[in-house]
NUDO-36538 format. One record per residue: z, y negated, x of N, C-alpha, C in turn. Coordinates in steps of 0.2 Angstrom, whole numbers, plus 2048, in hexadecimal, padded with zeros to 3 digits. Last residue first. Layout:
<pt <Z Y X> <Z Y X> <Z Y X>> ...
END
This chain:
<pt <437 16B 6D0> <430 16F 6CF> <42E 170 6C8>> <pt <43D 15B 6D3> <43E 161 6D0> <437 165 6CF>> <pt <444 14E 6DB> <43E 152 6DB> <43F 159 6D9>> <pt <44D 140 6D4> <44D 147 6D7> <446 14A 6D6>> <pt <451 130 6D9> <44C 134 6D5> <44C 13B 6D8>> <pt <458 124 6DB> <45B 12B 6DA> <457 12F 6D6>> <pt <455 116 6E4> <452 11B 6E0> <457 121 6E0>> <pt <455 105 6E3> <459 10A 6E5> <456 110 6E1>> <pt <44D 0F7 6EA> <44C 0FD 6E6> <450 102 6E8>> <pt <44E 0E5 6EA> <450 0EC 6ED> <44E 0F1 6E7>> <pt <447 0DA 6E4> <44B 0D9 6EA> <44C 0E0 6EE>> <pt <438 0D6 6DD> <43D 0DB 6DD> <440 0DB 6E4>> <pt <42E 0CC 6DC> <435 0CA 6DB> <43A 0D0 6DB>> <pt <421 0D7 6D7> <423 0D1 6DA> <42A 0CF 6D8>> <pt <421 0E8 6DB> <421 0E3 6D6> <424 0DD 6D9>> <pt <422 0F2 6E5> <41C 0EE 6E5> <41C 0E8 6E0>> <pt <42D 0FA 6E2> <42D 0F5 6E8> <427 0F0 6E8>> <pt <428 102 6D8> <42D 0FD 6D7> <42E 0F8 6DC>> <pt <41E 109 6DF> <41C 105 6D9> <421 0FF 6D8>> <pt <425 110 6E8> <420 10B 6EA> <41E 106 6E5>> <pt <42C 118 6E0> <430 113 6E4> <42B 10E 6E6>> <pt <422 120 6DB> <426 11C 6D6> <42A 117 6DA>> <pt <41D 126 6E6> <419 121 6E3> <41D 11D 6DE>> <pt <428 12E 6EA> <426 129 6EE> <421 123 6EB>> <pt <427 137 6DF> <42D 133 6E0> <42B 12D 6E5>> <pt <41A 13C 6E1> <41C 139 6DA> <422 134 6DC>> <pt <41C 143 6ED> <417 13E 6EC> <418 139 6E6>> <pt <425 14C 6EA> <428 147 6EE> <423 141 6EE>> <pt <424 151 6D8> <422 151 6DF> <425 14B 6E3>> <pt <429 14F 6CB> <427 156 6CD> <425 157 6D5>> <pt <438 146 6C8> <431 147 6C8> <42F 14E 6CB>> <pt <445 13F 6BE> <442 145 6C2> <43B 144 6C2>> <pt <451 131 6C1> <44D 136 6BD> <44A 13C 6C1>> <pt <451 120 6C4> <454 126 6C3> <450 12B 6C0>> <pt <451 111 6CD> <44D 116 6CA> <451 11C 6CA>> <pt <455 100 6CC> <458 107 6CD> <454 10C 6C9>> <pt <453 0F0 6D4> <450 0F6 6D0> <454 0FC 6D1>> <pt <457 0DF 6D2> <458 0E6 6D6> <457 0EC 6D1>> <pt <457 0D4 6CB> <451 0D6 6CF> <452 0DC 6D3>> <pt <462 0D5 6C3> <462 0D0 6C8> <45C 0D2 6CE>> <pt <45E 0E5 6BF> <464 0E1 6BF> <463 0DC 6C5>> <pt <456 0F2 6B7> <455 0EC 6BB> <45B 0E8 6BA>> <pt <452 103 6B7> <457 0FE 6B5> <456 0F9 6BA>> <pt <449 110 6B0> <448 10A 6B4> <44E 106 6B2>> <pt <447 122 6B1> <44B 11C 6AE> <44B 116 6B3>> <pt <43B 12D 6AF> <43D 128 6B3> <441 123 6AF>> <pt <434 135 6A6> <439 139 6AA> <43D 134 6AF>> <pt <42A 12E 6A0> <430 130 69C> <436 133 6A0>> <pt <420 12D 6AA> <425 127 6A9> <42B 129 6A4>> <pt <41C 138 6B5> <41D 138 6AE> <423 132 6AC>> <pt <410 135 6C1> <416 134 6BF> <417 134 6B7>> <pt <403 136 6C4> <407 13C 6C7> <40E 13B 6C5>> <pt <3FB 12C 6BF> <3FA 132 6BC> <3FF 138 6BF>> <pt <402 11C 6B9> <401 121 6BF> <401 128 6BC>> <pt <405 115 6AE> <3FE 115 6B0> <3FD 11A 6B6>> <pt <413 115 6AE> <40F 118 6A9> <408 119 6AB>> <pt <416 10D 6B9> <417 114 6B9> <413 118 6B4>> <pt <412 101 6B4> <40E 103 6B9> <410 10B 6BA>> <pt <41B 0FF 6A9> <414 0FF 6A8> <410 102 6AD>> <pt <427 0FF 6B0> <426 104 6AB> <41E 105 6AA>> <pt <425 0F3 6B8> <426 0FA 6BB> <424 0FF 6B6>> <pt <424 0EA 6AE> <41E 0EB 6B2> <41F 0F2 6B6>> <pt <431 0EA 6A8> <42B 0EC 6A4> <425 0ED 6A8>> <pt <439 0E6 6B2> <43A 0ED 6AF> <433 0EF 6AC>> <pt <434 0D9 6B4> <434 0DE 6BA> <434 0E5 6B7>> <pt <438 0D3 6A8> <431 0D4 6AA> <430 0D9 6AF>> <pt <446 0D5 6A8> <442 0D8 6A3> <43B 0D9 6A5>> <pt <448 0CC 6B3> <44A 0D3 6B3> <446 0D7 6AE>> <pt <444 0C0 6AE> <441 0C3 6B4> <442 0CA 6B4>> <pt <44D 0BE 6A3> <446 0BF 6A2> <442 0C2 6A8>> <pt <45C 0C5 6A2> <458 0C1 6A6> <451 0C3 6A5>> <pt <466 0CC 69C> <461 0CA 697> <45C 0C5 69B>> <pt <46B 0DA 6A6> <46B 0D3 6A4> <466 0D1 69F>> <pt <468 0E8 6A5> <46F 0E5 6A3> <46F 0DE 6A2>> <pt <45B 0F0 6A0> <45C 0EA 6A3> <463 0E7 6A1>> <pt <452 0FE 6A0> <459 0FC 69F> <45A 0F6 6A3>> <pt <444 102 695> <447 100 69C> <44E 0FE 69A>> <pt <43B 10E 68D> <440 109 68C> <443 108 693>> <pt <432 118 689> <431 113 68F> <435 10D 68F>> <pt <431 127 683> <436 122 684> <434 11E 68A>> <pt <429 12F 677> <427 12C 67D> <42C 126 67E>> <pt <42C 13D 66D> <42F 136 66F> <42C 134 676>> <pt <424 146 660> <425 144 667> <428 13D 668>> <pt <427 147 652> <425 14D 656> <426 14C 65D>> <pt <42F 141 644> <42E 140 64B> <42C 146 64E>> <pt <432 146 637> <42B 144 638> <429 143 640>> <pt <442 13F 636> <43D 143 633> <436 141 635>> <pt <44B 13B 645> <447 138 63F> <442 13D 63C>> <pt <450 13E 651> <453 141 64B> <450 13F 644>> <pt <44A 136 65A> <448 13D 65A> <44B 141 654>> <pt <451 12A 658> <44A 12B 656> <448 132 656>> <pt <45D 12E 65E> <45D 12C 657> <456 12D 654>> <pt <45A 130 66B> <45D 135 667> <45C 134 660>> <pt <455 123 66F> <451 129 66F> <453 12F 66B>> <pt <461 11C 66E> <45B 11A 66A> <456 120 669>> <pt <469 122 677> <46B 123 670> <465 121 66C>> <pt <463 11F 683> <463 126 681> <465 127 67A>> <pt <464 111 683> <45E 114 683> <45E 11B 681>> <pt <472 110 683> <46E 10D 67D> <467 110 67D>> <pt <476 115 68F> <478 119 689> <474 116 683>> <pt <471 10A 698> <46E 111 698> <46F 115 691>> <pt <471 0FA 691> <474 0FF 694> <471 106 693>> <pt <468 0F1 68B> <46C 0EE 691> <470 0F4 694>> <pt <456 0F4 68A> <45D 0F4 688> <461 0F2 68D>> <pt <445 0F1 686> <44A 0F1 68A> <451 0F1 687>> <pt <435 0F9 682> <439 0F3 682> <43F 0F4 687>> <pt <430 107 678> <42F 102 67D> <433 0FC 67D>> <pt <42C 116 672> <431 111 672> <430 10D 679>> <pt <421 11E 668> <422 11B 66E> <427 116 66E>> <pt <420 12D 65F> <423 127 660> <423 125 667>> <pt <415 136 656> <416 135 65D> <419 12E 65D>> <pt <410 137 649> <417 13A 64A> <419 139 651>> <pt <404 130 649> <404 137 648> <40B 13A 64A>> <pt <40C 124 652> <405 126 650> <406 12D 64F>> <pt <416 115 653> <416 11C 651> <40F 11E 64F>> <pt <420 10B 65D> <419 10D 65B> <419 114 659>> <pt <42B 0FF 65F> <42A 106 65D> <423 106 65B>> <pt <434 0F5 66B> <42E 0F6 667> <42D 0FD 666>> <pt <444 0EE 66D> <440 0F4 66D> <43A 0F3 668>> <pt <451 0E9 674> <44B 0E5 672> <446 0EB 672>> <pt <463 0EB 66F> <45C 0ED 672> <457 0E9 670>> <pt <46E 0E9 668> <46F 0EB 66F> <468 0EC 673>> <pt <46A 0E7 65B> <46C 0E1 65F> <46D 0E3 666>> <pt <467 0F4 658> <462 0EF 657> <464 0E9 65B>> <pt <472 0FC 657> <46E 0FC 65D> <469 0F7 65D>> <pt <47A 0FF 64C> <47B 0F9 64F> <477 0F9 656>> <pt <476 10A 645> <47B 10B 64A> <47C 105 64F>> <pt <46E 104 63B> <474 107 639> <479 109 63F>> <pt <463 100 644> <468 0FB 640> <46E 0FE 63E>> <pt <45E 10C 648> <461 107 64D> <465 102 64A>> <pt <45B 111 63B> <460 114 63F> <463 110 644>> <pt <451 108 638> <457 108 634> <45C 10B 637>> <pt <447 10B 641> <44A 104 641> <450 104 63D>> <pt <444 118 63D> <447 117 644> <44A 110 644>> <pt <43E 115 630> <444 119 631> <448 118 638>> <pt <433 10E 634> <438 10A 630> <43F 10E 631>> <pt <42C 118 63B> <42E 112 63E> <434 10E 63B>> <pt <42A 121 630> <42E 123 636> <430 11D 63A>> <pt <422 119 628> <428 11B 626> <42D 11D 62B>> <pt <416 118 630> <41A 111 62F> <421 113 62C>> <pt <412 125 630> <414 122 636> <418 11C 635>> <pt <40F 127 622> <415 12B 625> <417 127 62C>> <pt <409 11F 616> <409 11E 61E> <40F 121 621>> <pt <400 125 60A> <406 124 60C> <407 124 614>> <pt <3F3 11E 601> <3F4 121 607> <3FC 120 609>> <pt <3ED 120 5F1> <3F2 11D 5F5> <3F4 121 5FB>> <pt <3DC 11F 5EB> <3E2 123 5EE> <3E7 11F 5F2>> <pt <3D8 118 5DB> <3D7 119 5E3> <3DD 11C 5E5>> <pt <3DA 115 5CE> <3D7 11C 5D0> <3D6 11D 5D7>> <pt <3E1 10B 5CB> <3DA 109 5CC> <3D6 110 5CE>> <pt <3EE 10F 5CC> <3EC 10E 5C6> <3E4 10D 5C6>> <pt <3EE 11B 5DA> <3F0 115 5D7> <3ED 114 5D0>> <pt <3F3 12C 5DD> <3EE 127 5DC> <3F1 121 5D9>> <pt <3F6 13A 5E7> <3F8 135 5E3> <3F3 130 5E3>> 
END
């Protein structure tokens, strides 16, 4: 396809995917229940931010995964029931630190922060990864307590 100057028009498929995801969130009224950043590169969708309930996180991933052109979802959304700035910062820091760790797949860990208390759920492939996830959460400034329900699976 070309424009009237003879130059080629480049259709940005990634931007269209992002807009389709935002539209789906709006239509399902999830845009008001979440603060999500969406990045798309070559069909790979990265979801980042926080929501107030676990089901919202799961629903956002489900909706994004059903958009035409999406090939992979990387879900780094934290669950923060309060809208307390400190809880949001704690959750963000834990997810960022888990993501930097080579033995932990951040997509397999759910982080929930409420009143500076952290809850970790999910699956890891070793006891070392489980212990490291807990250590990371406990090392964050202002965390009062860490409750973990991480399963070790082969």
